Phi, psi and omega in degrees: 000127177270139175247131170303150183293339173273351175283148173275154183261134182295138172234120168265132176250115195234142163279164177298320185290348189254345192294322183296317178293325180294310179302319185287349184261357183267173178288159173305323174297313178299317184298318182296323177295323178291316177304313188289328178276358182047055185275121190242000183077029179299151184299128175081347178287129183246135175237126177281134176259115181279154173264181182295341185260006177084013175271186182266111172274339186169187183208148175236132179245138183262136178254011172067212180285149179281111179202143170066011178082166183275135177236174180292343179286348175282334184256338186306327177279349179291331188297325191266356177256342181264153168289159190285064168250168171262127190249156171232151183285135178267000177236176177260143180229158178291163177305320175302313180293323179292327177297311183297316182296323182282329167299320187295325178292318177294320176293322179284344180280350185299138167218136171265114191240022186296326189250350175206142176299142178230162177301121188252342180272126174229171175292141177237167180234145172282115192285131175289160181299347180262000172292155176269087185299322183297313176299321184293313180299316177291319178293312180309317186286326171295315175297323183290320182296303181313312187290322176298317177298311189289319183288347181281128177303159181289341179298330175248008180205070171272186175310321181287318176293318176302323178288321181295328178287326168302310186297312181306312177310314184294322182288320183294330184248011176057050168263172179268143178228147181209149178206136178256129183240141181043242190291341177299326176310312177289332179285322183266011174066053174238059185311317190284318175299319180294316179307309188288325191259002187284352181272351183274154178289333178268123185301135170300159174201167174236120187261142176226134178234127174236142183206146168212150175293169171300131176081011184260027184306324188253015180280162183293149181270130183243113177241131173253134185231128180240140178278129184237049182281096186289339168203137184243096178283343188101344190069208186292340168269064189302146176282155164296161187306308184298331177288334182274342188300337182255016192279005168288348179267013183278357169267011179310320183295316173303316182291321167304315182292319174297317187292320178294320177300315181307318183291323183287311180299317179298323186276348183073041184293149191277069176215161168265097193277131170232127183235128182235122176235112161289114188246113179218172165236132181265091186252178177244130176195180179301335181246026169301145170291154196237158167301137187081356170292155169240125188259140164287158170223157177311322178296335186099357169287143175260145184227131167274132187278101177283334177193124178294356178270351170257072185269331187299319179293334175285321175284335182283331189288336171293312184296322173299322177299313175303314180295318186294327186305330193268356180053051180287169174305326187193132174244132172235125178244151187230128183203135168283073194267323189220136168293332177307316177301329182286315178302317187283321194234358183070180189287332184276351181244105176283138186278137188243121176235160179187168176247017174228103191303320184294323178295306188303313186295306193292315182300308176306321183287318176293319178296327168301314181299332177272003183056043181227064190296143169241124192258112177300136179234158178275144166263071193296114183290336179306331181275359193296327186285355177287348178259016177287149175238153179269349179232001180220173179296331177190160176265152174281352173230157180277162176288337182263146176273005182256164173056042180300318187291323181291322180299331179285319176297322185284334173296305178302322180299338177293344183256007173233148178292150181295333181270003174256111178299121184227141178233132175245126184245114176261102188245173181263317185062025185209137169272107192266004172213165183279130173232164172300121173082358182226083180290164173300123181157207183296141175231121176276069186285140169091346185298314185291316188289322176291320178305308179307308177304312184304315179292325176296322194275321181253320173097148184263152186287000000 
């Protein structure tokens, strides 16, 4: 059978345990072809099936061993292994599975092409009737936005450009936008944000976006805070070259926050949304903040600077204090905060902290079901005294070199009331090795999992 280029091509997705039975159900020609190719449905391995005229009759994609259920990662690698044609699933899948597979094709088709042309034609999938195509389209767009922002170097995506991206989102969704820039930060009592960003030629700023759906005046308040350090030199505690190489991604928390906000607003989530992004560059010049300096903060706590490379918690603490003053139903912050979280959990598992055990437990469960995992970590109170300072209320780093991710969370916890549910997600926002459908580059971690949790918690419009 020859297929016109406009026709979709059947695609079978099989586990290793299914391949023998499937081969036995095929024609002698197809069965012999699979045997000749020694095809065992290994994960991400694709085999094209020829027809009698040498055309493309179909394709088989391997799902590997059956474990943990189908996720987008089973399909993301197919796009680069299949020819640039439109395929259709030749088997029936549950609604959740079909949705994950369609999202995988969309995710795997991402290409960052700002600076050079790249192959744009990739395989696509025809969504089956039971797939949630609305979610797939929205998630794919949000993830693409976040990955583009993270992949863009700081020269082209500094604090001003990050603020402009937030402004465009506000305008698109008819939200309210505001920002405090440069000396306005001092006048409005955001001294820590100003201190971190003042050495850069690009003025530091705090971005605020507010939105609620029509008739949502009494909906619960949800506040998202994203670390927007567009480049982190380490400040006067300068990073070594290899440590600085990826610091364009240090605004990954802000990118994830804005992508999540886009999904929330597009869905009409039943919340009054507030987004806060401190956008700075941690640079070096004559007026850079120094180790040993004591900084004021919006909450009134004084902070001794033990290390200028622990700047993320300093910009976040002012934003968290502002968020907490409104006593929202939930505060969530997202940050590429510590290398210690990567030492503990690696690049693929964002560390999850929070002051409400039920929220942490439910969020981790929903995120795991969405195949966007978050790993709960303790805010161990026994370590609180490690942040002590002899001349200020606290230090921005601990006296111990251990448990760095926990100390980062404990520092931020000081700026949120105990009565306000708060979640802190310490993520990497980067894929550090080439994998099928996930090339080296930006990874928009936690967007899907947190979004699903928020829909469960608040409900969509």
